[in-house]
C-alpha positions in Angstrom: -33.5 -44.5 -154.0 -35.3 -47.3 -151.8 -32.3 -49.2 -151.2 -30.0 -46.1 -150.1 -32.9 -44.8 -147.8 -32.9 -48.6 -146.1 -28.7 -48.4 -145.8 -29.1 -44.9 -144.2 -31.6 -45.7 -141.7 -29.5 -49.0 -140.8 -26.6 -47.2 -140.4 -28.2 -44.5 -138.3 -29.6 -47.3 -136.2 -26.3 -48.9 -135.5 -24.9 -45.7 -134.4 -27.6 -45.0 -132.5 -27.4 -48.7 -130.6 -23.5 -48.4 -129.9 -23.9 -44.8 -128.6 -26.4 -46.2 -125.9 -24.1 -49.2 -125.4 -21.1 -47.2 -124.2 -23.1 -45.0 -121.8 -25.0 -47.7 -120.5 -22.9 -49.6 -117.6 -22.1 -53.5 -118.2 -22.5 -55.9 -115.4 -19.0 -56.2 -115.4 -18.0 -52.8 -114.9 -20.1 -52.2 -111.8 -18.8 -51.5 -108.4 -19.7 -54.8 -106.7 -18.4 -56.1 -102.8 -18.6 -59.6 -102.4 -19.6 -60.6 -98.6 -19.0 -64.1 -97.5 -19.6 -65.6 -93.9 -17.3 -68.5 -92.4 -18.6 -70.3 -88.9 -15.7 -69.4 -86.6 -15.4 -72.8 -84.6 -15.7 -75.1 -87.7 -14.5 -72.5 -90.5 -17.4 -74.0 -92.9 -18.3 -71.6 -95.5 -22.3 -70.8 -94.6 -23.1 -68.6 -97.5 -22.7 -64.7 -98.7 -24.0 -61.9 -100.9 -23.0 -59.7 -103.5 -23.9 -56.2 -103.6 -24.0 -53.8 -105.9 -23.4 -49.8 -106.5 -24.0 -47.5 -108.6 -20.8 -45.1 -108.0 -17.8 -46.6 -109.5 -14.7 -46.2 -107.2 -11.3 -47.9 -107.7 -10.4 -48.3 -103.5 -12.2 -49.6 -100.8 -11.6 -48.1 -97.3 -13.8 -49.9 -94.6 -14.3 -48.0 -91.9 -16.1 -49.1 -88.6 -18.7 -47.7 -86.0 -18.8 -50.0 -82.7 -20.7 -49.3 -80.0 -19.3 -51.1 -77.3 -22.0 -53.5 -75.1 -22.6 -52.6 -71.8 -25.7 -54.5 -72.3 -26.5 -53.9 -76.0 -24.1 -52.8 -78.2 -23.6 -53.0 -82.4 -21.1 -53.3 -85.1 -21.2 -51.3 -88.4 -19.0 -51.7 -91.3 -19.2 -48.6 -94.0 -17.5 -48.9 -97.6 -16.2 -45.2 -96.7 -15.6 -43.8 -100.0 -19.4 -44.5 -100.6 -20.9 -43.8 -97.0 -23.0 -47.1 -97.8 -23.2 -50.1 -95.2 -21.7 -53.2 -95.9 -22.7 -55.1 -92.5 -24.7 -54.2 -89.7 -24.9 -56.3 -86.4 -26.3 -56.5 -82.6 -23.9 -57.4 -80.1 -25.5 -58.5 -76.7 -23.5 -59.1 -73.3 -25.0 -62.2 -72.4 -27.2 -62.6 -74.9 -27.0 -63.1 -78.5 -27.5 -60.0 -81.0 -28.1 -60.7 -84.8 -27.0 -59.5 -88.1 -29.3 -57.0 -89.9 -27.3 -56.2 -92.6 -26.6 -57.9 -95.2 -30.4 -60.1 -95.2 -31.3 -62.8 -97.2 -27.7 -64.4 -97.6 -27.3 -66.8 -100.2 -26.6 -70.5 -99.0 -23.2 -72.0 -99.5 -24.3 -74.7 -102.1 -25.6 -71.9 -104.4 -21.9 -70.8 -104.8 -20.2 -72.7 -107.5 -16.9 -74.1 -106.7 -13.8 -74.2 -109.5 -12.8 -77.7 -110.5 -9.5 -77.6 -109.7 -7.5 -78.5 -106.6 -4.8 -75.4 -106.9 -4.6 -72.7 -103.5 -4.9 -69.2 -104.2 -3.7 -66.3 -102.1 -4.8 -62.9 -102.1 -1.8 -61.1 -103.2 -1.9 -58.1 -101.0 -3.0 -60.3 -97.7 -5.6 -59.8 -95.3 -6.7 -56.9 -93.6 -8.6 -57.1 -90.1 -11.2 -54.2 -90.5 -12.7 -54.7 -86.9 -10.2 -56.1 -83.9 -10.3 -54.2 -80.7 -8.5 -56.6 -78.7 -5.7 -56.7 -81.4 -6.0 -60.4 -81.2 -3.5 -62.6 -83.6 -5.3 -64.8 -86.2 -4.2 -67.5 -88.4 -6.4 -66.3 -91.7 -5.7 -69.2 -93.8 -8.3 -71.5 -92.0 -11.1 -68.9 -92.5 -9.9 -68.4 -96.3 -9.6 -72.1 -97.4 -13.1 -72.9 -97.6 -13.9 -70.1 -99.8 -10.9 -69.4 -102.2 -12.1 -72.2 -104.2 -15.3 -70.6 -104.8 -15.9 -69.4 -108.5 -17.1 -66.0 -107.4 -13.9 -65.4 -105.3 -11.6 -66.2 -108.3 -13.1 -63.7 -110.4 -13.5 -61.1 -107.6 -9.4 -62.0 -107.5 -9.0 -61.9 -111.0 -10.6 -58.3 -111.7 -8.8 -56.6 -108.5 -5.5 -58.7 -108.0 -3.9 -56.1 -106.1 -6.6 -55.5 -103.6 -6.6 -56.9 -99.8 -9.3 -59.3 -98.5 -11.0 -57.4 -95.5 -12.6 -59.8 -92.8 -13.7 -59.6 -89.0 -14.9 -61.6 -86.4 -18.4 -60.8 -86.1 -19.1 -61.6 -82.3 -23.0 -61.3 -81.6 -22.5 -62.6 -78.1 -20.0 -61.5 -75.5 -19.4 -61.4 -71.7 -20.3 -65.1 -71.3 -20.2 -65.3 -75.3 -21.2 -68.2 -77.1 -18.1 -69.1 -80.0 -21.0 -71.7 -81.7 -22.8 -68.3 -82.5 -19.5 -66.4 -84.3 -18.9 -66.0 -87.9 -16.2 -64.5 -89.7 -17.4 -61.9 -92.3 -15.2 -61.5 -95.5 -15.3 -58.9 -97.5 -13.9 -58.4 -101.2 -14.3 -55.8 -103.9 -14.5 -56.5 -107.5 
């Protein structure tokens, strides 16, 4: 009798654990977006941040809200399906704006790199989500310093048909200083 009671208790415990595990999201199933910053002039990877969202959606449309700087302007990028901010920065005419969101980017040396020398490009290419002058850019030099990051490879593997989104953030315009400009790369898992 005692043995049957122990077995019954064990079975109940196992079933209750498996039910709660099914309902709670695992870190691999959360909706994440990776933002990476690459220097405009040197194409050097400077850092990045991974954002997590509670709501799971399969697509990611990036919409922008641009305030053209007569003196002060701004650019805000939004994850349209969720209404969540992905990027927010000010733009100054004959001055220098700043990136307000995201903050506390991890430094480039905090990202692991793959040990192989292969070069991988996104299957669906690139989408410039903010290009007010419709300038034609070569994205390969921008992509080169980040394509070998372990995190980038994980995102490409988990969402192989996704388009890599990017834009050139120019916090200074007018007599702008390209040394202050950065490419922002956005990927969804």
